[in-house]
All heavy atoms as an XYZ file, in Angstrom:
728
protein
N      17.739    -10.037    -17.025
C      17.330    -10.234    -15.633
C      17.557     -8.935    -14.789
O      16.707     -8.597    -13.987
C      18.095    -11.365    -15.059
C      17.694    -11.673    -13.659
C      16.540    -12.361    -13.408
C      18.494    -11.387    -12.542
C      16.140    -12.600    -12.136
C      18.160    -11.709    -11.234
C      16.932    -12.326    -11.018
N      18.656     -8.220    -15.050
C      18.938     -7.006    -14.276
C      17.906     -5.951    -14.644
O      17.471     -5.242    -13.820
C      20.350     -6.613    -14.718
C      20.788     -5.303    -14.027
C      22.132     -4.998    -14.608
N      22.874     -4.120    -13.783
C      24.133     -3.701    -14.143
N      24.617     -4.058    -15.280
N      24.735     -2.901    -13.364
N      17.625     -5.800    -16.014
C      16.626     -4.800    -16.393
C      15.265     -5.037    -15.733
O      14.561     -4.164    -15.248
C      16.468     -4.863    -17.887
C      15.477     -3.810    -18.373
C      15.670     -2.616    -18.851
C      14.031     -3.974    -18.496
N      14.629     -1.897    -19.103
C      13.488     -2.800    -18.911
C      13.132     -5.062    -18.259
C      12.152     -2.517    -19.189
C      11.808     -4.811    -18.470
C      11.320     -3.575    -18.927
N      14.917     -6.372    -15.625
C      13.632     -6.732    -15.022
C      13.624     -6.403    -13.484
O      12.608     -5.787    -13.071
C      13.304     -8.214    -15.190
C      13.021     -8.571    -16.672
C      12.256     -8.733    -14.371
C      12.876     -9.945    -16.973
N      14.614     -6.616    -12.859
C      14.670     -6.326    -11.387
C      14.731     -4.859    -11.220
O      14.027     -4.388    -10.240
C      15.992     -6.949    -10.794
C      15.780     -8.435    -10.499
C      16.904     -9.007     -9.698
C      16.790     -8.485     -8.286
N      17.752     -8.966     -7.384
N      15.383     -4.094    -12.050
C      15.359     -2.603    -11.828
C      14.082     -1.954    -12.286
O      13.640     -1.072    -11.547
C      16.617     -2.011    -12.651
C      17.828     -2.373    -12.013
C      19.071     -1.827    -12.835
O      18.859     -1.543    -13.991
N      20.240     -1.840    -12.239
N      13.554     -2.283    -13.404
C      12.437     -1.542    -13.963
C      11.136     -2.075    -13.536
O      10.109     -1.328    -13.599
C      12.484     -1.523    -15.488
C      13.618     -0.664    -16.070
N      14.887     -1.232    -16.178
C      13.693      0.585    -16.433
C      15.656     -0.203    -16.684
N      14.938      0.819    -16.766
N      11.058     -3.302    -13.032
C       9.730     -3.840    -12.595
C       9.695     -3.733    -11.058
O       8.742     -4.254    -10.466
C       9.608     -5.233    -13.038
C       9.559     -5.471    -14.526
C       9.269     -6.943    -14.786
C       8.539     -4.645    -15.148
N      10.595     -2.975    -10.371
C      10.540     -2.768     -9.028
C      10.582     -3.998     -8.140
O       9.657     -4.334     -7.347
C       9.430     -1.904     -8.626
C       9.588     -1.292     -7.202
O      10.655     -1.304     -6.667
N       8.477     -0.813     -6.594
N      11.563     -4.945     -8.457
C      11.669     -6.156     -7.647
C      13.026     -6.134     -7.057
O      13.979     -6.652     -7.454
C      11.596     -7.344     -8.527
C      10.278     -7.432     -9.360
C      11.690     -8.684     -7.781
C      10.231     -8.435    -10.479
N      13.115     -5.499     -5.825
C      14.496     -5.427     -5.239
C      14.930     -6.710     -4.743
O      16.113     -7.028     -4.788
C      14.232     -4.466     -4.080
C      12.727     -4.366     -3.817
C      12.098     -4.830     -4.996
N      14.058     -7.635     -4.213
C      14.410     -8.907     -3.702
C      13.410     -9.964     -4.186
O      12.221     -9.618     -4.393
C      14.540     -8.980     -2.178
O      13.139     -8.662     -1.681
C      15.557     -8.074     -1.649
N      13.920    -11.092     -4.405
C      13.017    -12.182     -4.831
C      12.617    -12.969     -3.573
O      13.500    -13.275     -2.749
C      13.710    -13.074     -5.837
C      14.019    -12.361     -7.148
C      14.960    -13.359     -8.087
C      12.702    -12.092     -7.937
N      11.320    -13.256     -3.424
C      10.862    -13.970     -2.207
C      11.071    -15.422     -2.230
O      11.257    -15.911     -1.132
C       9.346    -13.588     -2.022
C       9.068    -12.147     -1.840
C       8.260    -11.496     -2.824
C       9.589    -11.458     -0.799
C       8.016    -10.123     -2.624
C       9.324    -10.066     -0.610
C       8.576     -9.404     -1.503
N      11.040    -16.009     -3.299
C      11.225    -17.520     -3.350
C      12.671    -17.870     -3.678
O      13.446    -17.044     -4.101
N      12.916    -19.120     -3.351
C      14.295    -19.596     -3.611
C      14.233    -20.676     -4.713
O      15.315    -20.926     -5.333
C      14.978    -20.219     -2.403
O      13.993    -21.203     -1.930
C      15.219    -19.105     -1.290
N      13.074    -21.225     -4.988
C      13.059    -22.234     -6.055
C      12.912    -21.584     -7.439
O      12.485    -20.404     -7.520
C      11.862    -23.238     -5.802
O      10.643    -22.458     -5.927
C      11.940    -23.857     -4.416
N      13.095    -22.244     -8.468
C      13.052    -21.795     -9.804
C      11.621    -21.332    -10.132
O      11.432    -20.309    -10.657
C      13.545    -22.758    -10.799
C      13.595    -22.384    -12.231
C      14.096    -23.402    -13.258
O      14.647    -24.490    -12.709
O      14.013    -23.143    -14.487
N      10.708    -22.154     -9.771
C       9.221    -21.805    -10.041
C       8.773    -20.512     -9.293
O       8.060    -19.748     -9.800
C       8.315    -22.952     -9.699
C       8.304    -24.041    -10.706
O       8.627    -23.828    -11.894
N       7.833    -25.218    -10.317
N       9.291    -20.383     -8.039
C       8.982    -19.158     -7.267
C       9.466    -17.933     -8.017
O       8.753    -16.938     -8.063
C       9.402    -19.398     -5.870
N      10.700    -17.940     -8.413
C      11.356    -16.825     -9.082
C      10.571    -16.505    -10.363
O      10.217    -15.350    -10.599
C      12.814    -17.118     -9.338
C      13.478    -16.015    -10.184
C      13.567    -17.215     -8.055
N      10.319    -17.549    -11.192
C       9.629    -17.368    -12.486
C       8.181    -16.804    -12.180
O       7.762    -15.891    -12.893
C       9.495    -18.574    -13.184
C      10.845    -18.933    -13.994
C      11.371    -20.185    -13.895
C      11.434    -17.989    -14.745
C      12.570    -20.483    -14.634
C      12.630    -18.241    -15.437
C      13.126    -19.573    -15.376
O      14.308    -19.828    -16.039
N       7.558    -17.227    -11.099
C       6.245    -16.814    -10.861
C       6.226    -15.312    -10.420
O       5.395    -14.481    -10.929
N       7.137    -14.881     -9.647
C       7.240    -13.539     -9.151
C       7.569    -12.597    -10.395
O       6.972    -11.532    -10.537
C       8.231    -13.350     -8.014
C       8.277    -12.015     -7.493
C       9.193    -11.794     -6.289
O       9.805    -12.839     -5.852
N       9.361    -10.618     -5.877
N       8.471    -13.039    -11.249
C       8.889    -12.224    -12.424
C       7.796    -12.144    -13.365
O       7.515    -11.053    -13.934
C      10.154    -12.831    -13.040
C      11.448    -12.724    -12.132
C      12.579    -13.448    -12.957
C      11.784    -11.326    -11.914
N       7.057    -13.208    -13.611
C       5.912    -13.209    -14.512
C       4.854    -12.331    -14.004
O       4.236    -11.538    -14.802
C       5.467    -14.646    -14.683
C       4.329    -14.793    -15.734
C       4.698    -14.548    -17.096
C       3.076    -15.120    -15.440
C       3.722    -14.690    -18.127
C       2.080    -15.183    -16.361
C       2.419    -15.020    -17.725
N       4.520    -12.374    -12.733
C       3.487    -11.419    -12.186
C       3.905     -9.953    -12.251
O       3.072     -9.166    -12.690
C       3.237    -11.873    -10.738
N       5.168     -9.679    -12.072
C       5.678     -8.340    -12.168
C       5.570     -7.875    -13.666
O       5.201     -6.738    -13.916
C       7.073     -8.219    -11.619
N       5.909     -8.714    -14.563
C       5.898     -8.388    -15.976
C       4.424     -8.222    -16.443
O       4.128     -7.223    -17.196
C       6.531     -9.501    -16.808
C       6.763     -9.235    -18.266
C       7.671     -8.003    -18.440
C       7.404    -10.409    -18.971
N       3.461     -8.945    -15.942
C       2.070     -8.771    -16.303
C       1.493     -7.401    -15.764
O       0.858     -6.671    -16.546
C       1.240     -9.916    -15.753
C       1.290    -11.191    -16.468
S       0.041    -12.455    -16.010
C       0.212    -12.450    -14.224
N       1.870     -7.020    -14.559
C       1.527     -5.737    -14.027
C       2.077     -4.681    -14.835
O       1.425     -3.701    -15.138
C       1.850     -5.617    -12.555
C       1.685     -4.250    -12.051
C       1.053     -6.645    -11.675
N       3.387     -4.756    -15.127
C       4.011     -3.750    -16.002
C       3.348     -3.468    -17.299
O       3.085     -2.429    -17.704
C       5.500     -4.042    -16.244
C       6.221     -3.141    -17.142
C       6.686     -1.956    -16.660
C       6.426     -3.446    -18.490
C       7.326     -1.008    -17.517
C       7.082     -2.540    -19.395
C       7.516     -1.357    -18.825
O       8.112     -0.535    -19.723
N       3.027     -4.557    -17.975
C       2.385     -4.585    -19.294
C       0.991     -3.932    -19.272
O       0.653     -3.075    -19.993
C       2.289     -5.920    -19.991
C       1.414     -5.870    -21.227
C       3.744     -6.423    -20.359
N       0.265     -4.328    -18.228
C      -1.067     -3.681    -18.053
C      -1.037     -2.238    -17.684
O      -1.858     -1.421    -18.211
C      -1.871     -4.478    -16.899
C      -2.367     -5.827    -17.276
C      -2.943     -6.581    -16.092
C      -3.450     -5.779    -18.391
N      -0.108     -1.817    -16.866
C       0.050     -0.431    -16.437
C       0.498      0.386    -17.677
O       0.038      1.506    -17.895
C       1.064     -0.276    -15.305
C       0.444     -0.534    -13.946
C       1.536     -0.401    -12.903
C      -0.690      0.443    -13.524
N       1.446     -0.143    -18.466
C       1.938      0.507    -19.613
C       0.839      0.712    -20.669
O       0.676      1.811    -21.343
C       3.124     -0.295    -20.200
C       3.819      0.450    -21.391
C       4.471      1.759    -21.008
C       5.281      2.260    -22.202
N       5.396      3.718    -22.018
N      -0.004     -0.372    -20.888
C      -1.116     -0.229    -21.791
C      -2.152      0.818    -21.356
O      -2.561      1.606    -22.142
C      -1.782     -1.574    -21.828
C      -3.091     -1.474    -22.686
C      -3.274     -1.463    -23.982
C      -4.422     -1.436    -22.107
N      -4.599     -1.391    -24.325
C      -5.329     -1.347    -23.155
C      -4.918     -1.466    -20.785
C      -6.733     -1.245    -22.982
C      -6.287     -1.395    -20.578
C      -7.173     -1.257    -21.660
N      -2.403      0.824    -20.072
C      -3.343      1.874    -19.489
C      -2.819      3.267    -19.656
O      -3.462      4.162    -20.051
C      -3.563      1.528    -18.017
C      -4.761      2.196    -17.323
C      -6.097      2.017    -18.072
C      -4.839      1.839    -15.879
N      -1.481      3.370    -19.318
C      -0.882      4.743    -19.474
C      -0.867      5.264    -20.900
O      -1.289      6.331    -21.121
C       0.637      4.619    -18.956
C       1.354      5.858    -19.201
C       1.213      7.039    -18.361
C       2.248      5.945    -20.209
C       1.972      8.147    -18.585
C       2.974      7.080    -20.485
C       2.895      8.183    -19.629
N      -0.545      4.366    -21.830
C      -0.508      4.787    -23.223
C      -1.958      5.059    -23.733
O      -2.115      5.979    -24.474
C       0.112      3.658    -24.151
C       1.577      3.516    -23.927
O       2.210      4.471    -23.335
O       2.151      2.482    -24.245
N      -2.892      4.311    -23.293
C      -4.326      4.596    -23.731
C      -4.809      5.884    -23.207
O      -5.531      6.587    -23.902
C      -5.204      3.426    -23.222
O      -4.811      2.255    -23.789
N      -4.550      6.209    -21.984
C      -5.001      7.446    -21.333
C      -4.183      8.587    -21.814
O      -4.816      9.758    -22.158
C      -4.995      7.304    -19.867
C      -5.382      8.650    -19.169
C      -5.927      6.304    -19.438
N      -2.935      8.534    -21.911
C      -2.000      9.699    -22.178
C      -2.251     10.237    -23.614
O      -1.920     11.361    -23.879
C      -0.597      9.379    -21.888
O      -0.135      8.399    -22.803
N      -2.794      9.377    -24.523
C      -3.095      9.799    -25.779
C      -4.153     10.880    -25.887
O      -4.225     11.792    -26.798
C      -3.446      8.639    -26.761
N      -5.179     10.811    -24.930
C      -6.204     11.700    -24.966
C      -6.263     12.749    -23.792
O      -7.256     13.267    -23.522
C      -7.488     10.944    -24.991
O      -7.630     10.164    -23.780
N      -5.135     12.885    -23.100
C      -5.131     13.724    -21.934
C      -4.597     15.131    -22.319
O      -3.847     15.250    -23.212
C      -4.227     13.084    -20.783
C      -4.651     13.515    -19.454
C      -2.817     13.380    -21.034
C      -5.782     12.729    -18.918
N      -5.141     16.129    -21.573
C      -4.602     17.484    -21.959
C      -3.231     17.693    -21.305
O      -2.785     17.096    -20.415
C      -5.659     18.553    -21.441
O      -5.776     18.357    -20.046
N      -2.560     18.737    -21.919
C      -1.082     18.991    -21.597
C      -0.940     19.381    -20.072
O       0.084     19.098    -19.588
C      -0.637     20.050    -22.482
C      -0.447     19.613    -23.873
C       0.923     20.183    -24.401
N       1.081     19.845    -25.839
C       1.864     18.842    -26.143
N       2.521     18.259    -25.301
N       2.024     18.560    -27.428
N      -1.973     20.058    -19.481
C      -1.713     20.524    -18.113
C      -1.679     19.392    -17.080
O      -1.281     19.705    -15.877
C      -2.678     21.594    -17.836
C      -4.077     21.197    -17.600
N      -4.934     20.923    -18.641
C      -4.794     20.923    -16.452
C      -6.043     20.552    -18.209
N      -6.054     20.534    -16.804
N      -2.114     18.241    -17.448
C      -2.158     17.134    -16.471
C      -1.309     15.958    -17.050
O      -1.509     14.828    -16.550
C      -3.552     16.627    -16.180
C      -4.263     17.672    -15.265
C      -4.436     16.339    -17.299
N      -0.410     16.191    -17.880
C       0.473     15.106    -18.489
C       1.352     14.556    -17.367
O       1.793     15.308    -16.418
C       1.378     15.652    -19.568
C       0.658     15.667    -20.899
C       1.637     16.067    -22.022
O       2.837     16.255    -21.729
O       1.140     16.013    -23.215
N       1.611     13.261    -17.414
C       2.479     12.566    -16.408
C       3.443     11.690    -17.160
O       3.113     11.210    -18.207
C       1.647     11.774    -15.489
C       0.574     12.367    -14.640
C      -0.231     11.327    -13.858
C       1.294     13.344    -13.596
N       4.650     11.568    -16.558
C       5.582     10.515    -17.102
C       5.085      9.137    -16.598
O       4.237      9.020    -15.713
C       6.958     10.813    -16.621
O       6.974     10.500    -15.189
N       5.582      8.042    -17.210
C       5.117      6.762    -16.850
C       5.483      6.471    -15.406
O       4.695      5.829    -14.672
C       5.757      5.748    -17.847
C       5.307      4.337    -17.505
C       4.003      3.914    -17.578
C       6.244      3.338    -16.999
C       3.539      2.595    -17.237
C       5.915      2.099    -16.717
C       4.563      1.735    -16.837
N       6.707      6.816    -15.003
C       7.118      6.580    -13.585
C       6.217      7.271    -12.614
O       5.800      6.702    -11.614
C       8.637      7.059    -13.497
C       9.051      6.982    -12.016
C       9.543      6.218    -14.373
N       5.960      8.614    -12.965
C       5.040      9.307    -11.930
C       3.658      8.771    -12.045
O       3.034      8.660    -10.989
C       5.039     10.763    -12.438
C       4.168     11.585    -11.473
C       4.818     12.966    -11.303
N       3.927     13.888    -10.602
C       3.942     13.992     -9.247
N       4.626     13.185     -8.603
N       3.147     14.830     -8.671
N       3.149      8.359    -13.163
C       1.887      7.664    -13.290
C       1.814      6.425    -12.383
O       0.843      6.295    -11.662
C       1.602      7.272    -14.671
C       0.365      6.387    -14.869
C      -0.926      6.944    -14.790
C       0.542      5.054    -15.142
C      -2.027      6.036    -14.967
C      -0.487      4.210    -15.289
C      -1.780      4.688    -15.192
N       2.817      5.561    -12.507
C       2.776      4.343    -11.632
C       2.858      4.648    -10.134
O       2.178      4.019     -9.378
C       3.955      3.396    -12.089
O       5.114      4.046    -11.976
C       3.636      2.849    -13.410
N       3.728      5.663     -9.887
C       3.770      6.062     -8.432
C       2.447      6.575     -7.873
O       2.048      6.219     -6.809
C       4.891      7.116     -8.294
C       5.308      7.316     -6.796
C       6.569      8.074     -6.775
N       7.681      7.325     -7.360
C       8.678      7.897     -8.084
N       8.624      9.132     -8.404
N       9.657      7.139     -8.462
N       1.770      7.458     -8.741
C       0.531      8.089     -8.238
C      -0.541      7.008     -8.205
O      -1.431      7.066     -7.362
C       0.159      9.243     -9.083
C       1.052     10.530     -8.952
C       0.562     11.574     -9.948
C       0.980     11.042     -7.507
N      -0.548      6.156     -9.184
C      -1.542      5.039     -9.301
C      -1.435      4.136     -8.023
O      -2.481      3.791     -7.457
C      -1.278      4.241    -10.498
C      -2.255      3.164    -10.852
C      -3.477      3.502    -11.447
C      -2.108      1.882    -10.442
C      -4.512      2.523    -11.656
C      -3.086      0.914    -10.611
C      -4.237      1.177    -11.265
N      -0.229      3.835     -7.689
C      -0.026      3.018     -6.424
C      -0.448      3.603     -5.164
O      -0.924      3.002     -4.269
C       1.383      2.517     -6.379
N      -0.334      4.910     -5.172
C      -0.718      5.638     -3.975
C      -2.100      6.210     -3.900
O      -2.555      6.852     -3.081
C       0.262      6.925     -3.733
C       1.695      6.576     -3.539
C       2.551      7.835     -3.539
C       1.950      5.851     -2.220
N      -2.843      5.849     -5.043
C      -4.287      6.324     -5.166
C      -4.321      7.874     -5.212
O      -5.264      8.451     -4.566
C      -5.172      5.835     -4.184
C      -5.138      4.238     -4.059
N      -5.774      3.464     -5.051
C      -4.616      3.424     -3.165
C      -5.624      2.208     -4.709
N      -4.883      2.216     -3.553
N      -3.432      8.531     -5.882
C      -3.371     10.028     -5.948
C      -3.362     10.527     -7.313
O      -2.943     11.647     -7.570
C      -2.125     10.520     -5.226
C      -1.951     10.176     -3.725
C      -0.615     10.580     -3.191
C      -3.031     10.887     -2.958
N      -3.915      9.778     -8.285
C      -3.947     10.294     -9.584
C      -4.931     11.509     -9.732
O      -5.996     11.511     -8.995
C      -4.472      9.136    -10.567
C      -3.432      8.133    -11.015
C      -4.110      7.004    -11.774
C      -2.379      8.701    -11.881
N      -4.645     12.363    -10.642
C      -5.579     13.536    -10.822
C      -6.929     13.057    -11.323
O      -7.022     12.069    -11.963
C      -4.922     14.331    -11.913
C      -3.467     13.970    -11.824
C      -3.375     12.641    -11.399
N      -7.949     13.836    -11.041
C      -9.314     13.427    -11.430
C      -9.464     13.211    -12.897
O     -10.181     12.221    -13.318
C     -10.342     14.516    -11.011
N      -8.816     13.952    -13.761
C      -8.962     13.804    -15.173
C      -8.414     12.365    -15.683
O      -9.018     11.732    -16.425
C      -8.260     14.889    -15.934
C      -8.499     14.887    -17.466
C      -7.937     16.111    -18.174
O      -7.635     17.051    -17.445
O      -7.777     16.072    -19.367
N      -7.324     11.930    -15.023
C      -6.764     10.600    -15.318
C      -7.725      9.526    -14.857
O      -7.968      8.545    -15.518
C      -5.428     10.499    -14.605
C      -4.306     11.043    -15.412
C      -3.909     12.416    -15.390
C      -3.446     10.388    -16.255
N      -2.871     12.557    -16.230
C      -2.528     11.344    -16.777
C      -3.269      9.072    -16.723
C      -1.534     11.035    -17.711
C      -2.296      8.785    -17.542
C      -1.427      9.807    -18.133
N      -8.376      9.724    -13.679
C      -9.232      8.687    -13.118
C     -10.450      8.571    -14.068
O     -10.956      7.470    -14.314
C      -9.653      9.071    -11.673
C      -8.542      8.973    -10.668
C      -9.094      9.488     -9.312
C      -8.010      7.520    -10.557
N     -10.991      9.689    -14.595
C     -12.157      9.612    -15.346
C     -11.816      8.861    -16.686
O     -12.576      8.092    -17.179
C     -12.662     11.050    -15.744
C     -13.249     11.628    -14.412
C     -13.667     11.043    -16.818
C     -13.447     13.115    -14.432
N     -10.636      9.204    -17.329
C     -10.237      8.546    -18.542
C      -9.972      7.067    -18.318
O     -10.364      6.226    -19.171
C      -8.962      9.233    -19.116
C      -9.190     10.662    -19.401
C      -9.626     10.941    -20.756
C      -9.695     12.428    -21.053
N     -10.040     12.824    -22.305
N      -9.392      6.656    -17.200
C      -9.053      5.359    -16.932
C     -10.467      4.566    -16.759
O     -10.628      3.387    -17.266
C      -8.260      5.112    -15.579
C      -6.836      5.605    -15.872
C      -8.313      3.697    -15.060
C      -5.947      5.695    -14.679
N     -11.416      5.090    -16.026
C     -12.679      4.500    -15.846
C     -13.344      4.350    -17.183
O     -14.015      3.163    -17.518
C     -13.546      5.372    -14.996
C     -14.855      4.716    -14.682
C     -15.761      5.526    -13.733
O     -15.558      6.712    -13.572
N     -16.708      4.970    -13.191
N     -13.302      5.286    -18.053
C     -13.881      5.093    -19.402
C     -13.222      4.006    -20.184
O     -13.923      3.205    -20.809
C     -13.789      6.465    -20.195
C     -14.211      6.344    -21.604
C     -15.602      6.251    -21.854
C     -13.313      6.277    -22.672
C     -16.051      6.152    -23.234
C     -13.686      6.222    -23.947
C     -15.093      6.123    -24.225
O     -15.513      5.996    -25.488
N     -11.952      3.903    -20.195
C     -11.209      2.968    -20.878
C     -11.458      1.551    -20.399
O     -11.763      0.614    -21.205
C      -9.717      3.257    -20.919
C      -9.341      4.386    -21.796
C      -8.851      1.977    -21.388
C      -7.939      4.876    -21.821
N     -11.503      1.392    -19.114
C     -11.787      0.036    -18.497
C     -13.219     -0.387    -18.898
O     -13.412     -1.460    -19.191
C     -11.615      0.091    -16.975
C     -12.113     -1.160    -16.344
C     -10.137      0.299    -16.734
N     -14.169      0.616    -18.812
C     -15.544      0.220    -19.118
C     -15.731     -0.129    -20.599
O     -16.468     -1.057    -20.958
C     -16.459      1.379    -18.857
C     -16.715      1.495    -17.332
C     -17.563      2.727    -17.039
O     -17.870      3.613    -17.813
N     -18.015      2.831    -15.705
N     -15.066      0.533    -21.479
C     -15.154      0.259    -22.968
C     -14.485     -1.026    -23.333
O     -14.797     -1.654    -24.376
C     -14.678      1.347    -23.851
O     -13.296      1.621    -23.425
C     -15.469      2.600    -23.587
N     -13.427     -1.467    -22.618
C     -12.762     -2.703    -22.935
C     -13.190     -3.876    -22.087
O     -12.614     -4.976    -22.217
C     -11.277     -2.502    -22.690
C     -10.646     -1.635    -23.788
N     -10.680     -0.249    -23.721
C     -10.005     -2.007    -24.989
C     -10.102      0.153    -24.816
N      -9.677     -0.847    -25.568
N     -14.280     -3.769    -21.259
C     -14.737     -4.857    -20.532
C     -15.643     -5.686    -21.436
O     -16.796     -5.231    -21.731
C     -15.485     -4.330    -19.274
C     -15.992     -5.363    -18.367
O     -15.730     -6.574    -18.641
N     -16.490     -4.995    -17.246
N     -15.438     -6.969    -21.752
C     -16.267     -7.733    -22.571
C     -17.525     -8.156    -21.914
O     -18.498     -8.555    -22.554
C     -15.431     -8.959    -22.898
C     -14.485     -9.073    -21.744
C     -14.130     -7.606    -21.344
N     -17.645     -8.105    -20.573
C     -18.906     -8.511    -19.871
C     -19.674     -7.364    -19.467
O     -20.519     -7.402    -18.601
C     -18.564     -9.328    -18.682
C     -17.744    -10.638    -19.043
C     -17.370    -11.381    -17.827
O     -17.538    -10.930    -16.629
N     -16.729    -12.512    -17.942
N     -19.480     -6.274    -20.158
C     -20.162     -5.038    -19.759
C     -21.690     -5.159    -19.964
O     -22.076     -5.604    -21.037
C     -19.613     -3.874    -20.638
C     -20.047     -2.495    -20.287
C     -19.465     -1.414    -21.090
N     -20.113     -1.331    -22.370
C     -19.653     -0.942    -23.482
N     -18.365     -0.650    -23.605
N     -20.407     -0.853    -24.589
N     -22.401     -4.632    -19.053
C     -23.944     -4.672    -19.173
C     -24.301     -3.392    -19.983
O     -23.981     -2.279    -19.535
C     -24.584     -4.685    -17.804
C     -26.071     -4.604    -17.917
C     -24.111     -5.898    -17.085
N     -25.075     -3.568    -21.005
C     -25.448     -2.384    -21.852
C     -26.836     -1.941    -21.401
O     -27.723     -2.582    -21.072
C     -25.482     -2.776    -23.334
C     -25.987     -1.650    -24.199
C     -24.132     -3.269    -23.688
């Protein structure tokens, strides 16, 4: 529980009921897994001069300040993994 609160950036829990707490933790865990998957997918094919750590990636992603090379790779990955993609 402590690891989840520290690493998933949940300083306070908004709900007081058991379901509210589980819902918030589950949502934070889903976002973490998706961001980690996206980071791992992009960082494997990124050049060294624009490498980012996972923490910096998530911070820049949240602020909409990712470098252009990262945005291009993210767009490519999202398009190739979209099952409803129009060909």
